[in-house]
N, C-alpha and C positions, 0 to 999 in steps of 0.2 A: 630051969634056964635053957635057952637055946644055945646052939653052938656059936652063934654070933656074939651073944652076951658073954660067953665063956672065953672067947678068943683072946680078948685083951681086958686087962683090969682098967678101972677108971683112971688110975695113975698112969698106966701105959698109954691110954688114949690121950691123956693130957700131954704127955711127952711128945706124942706124934703131932698134936696141934701146935705145940711149941716149936717143933722142927719145921713145920710148914711156915709159921710166922718168921722164923729165922731165915729160912731159904728165900722167902719173899721180900725180906728187907733189902736185898741187893738187886732185885729184878722187877720188871713190870709183869713178868709171867705169873701165872696162877697155878697152884697145885691143890688137888683134892684127893681124898682117900674115900673109897666106898667099899663097905664090907657087907656081904650077905651070905646066907647059908649055902645056897646052891644057884648055879646059873641055869640049870635045867636043860640048856642046850649048849651051843658053842659059846665059850667064854669071851671070845673076841666080839661076837655079835652082841652079846649082852653088855659088854663094855661100851659099845657104841650107843646102845639104848640108854644106858645110865648117863653117858656123856650128854646125850640129848635131853634127858629128863632133868638133869642138873643145870641145863642151859649154859653149859661150858663153852659152846660154840659162839657165845655172844661176847667174848672178850674182844676188845678193840683190835688187838694185834694178832688174834688167833693163836695165842701162845699159852693155852691152858694144857695141863697135864693131869690125867686121871690115873690113879693107881687103884685098880679094881681087884678085889679078893673074894673068891667063892670058897668059904671055909670048908664045907663038907666035901667039896669036889677037889680040894687041894690044888686049886688053879688060881693064877693071878695074871693080870695083863696090865701093862703100862702103855697108855695111849696118849700121844701128843697131837694137838690140833695142827692144822696145815701150816700155820706160821712157823712153828718150831720144827716141824718135820722137814721143811725146806732147807733148814740151816744146820741141823745137827749131823754129825758124821753118820754114815750108813749103819754102823754097828753100835751106835749109842744106846738104843733101847735094849738090845741084847746084852750089852755089858752091864747096864743098870739092872736088868732082870737077873743076871748071873750074880751080881753083888747081893741082891736081896735073897736069892735062892740059897746062897752059901750060909746065910744066917737062918733061914727058914729050916734048912735040913738039920740044924742043931736045936730046933725048937725055939729059937730067939726071934719070935715074930715081930715084936715091937722094934727091936734093933734092926731087923731087915727092912721094915717099912721106913724107919728113920733114915737108914743108909740110902735107900732109893730116893727119898725126898731130897736129901742133901745133895746127892749126885745130880739129880734133875735140876735143883736150884743153882748149882754151880754152872751147869751148861746154859740154863736160862740167863744167868747173869752175863755170860759172854755175849750172847746174841740179843738180849733184851734187857739192857742195864736199867736200873731204877733211875727215875728222874723226879725232880721235886714236885711235879704236878701229877704223879702217878696216884691212882686210886685203887684200893683193894676191891677188885671187881667181883670176887666170889668168896663165899664163906670158907673159913679155914677149918670148920668143924668136920668131923668124920660123919659121913652119911651112911645110913644102914638101910638095907632092904629086907 
């Protein structure tokens, strides 16, 4: 098995998908998680590539969030599209990353990802509340590279 397959159990992956669904119940925003073995280069640049590959820039309100994790490199990036970046506090992504990192340092990867998802969902809810005509624009499944 690869490090990506060993990173989370199937049950842990399902809990992450459930967290995404729960977070998106209250917002028109979209959250995705992408896990791969290594980013080979700069993690932020790779996050932008994955964001593009997953067509996350196509959300109507430009309010998608990607949590990118490179397992072997011990790196992760949280990236929000321009719509959300215009409205969140300047330190929001750093505080979200710190929340996740506190769990990661203890080896609680699933809980760290879930905490990041729920924190992003709360902020999305403030700026992009759910409306009756909202459509789930992106898959909630974890993508892997």
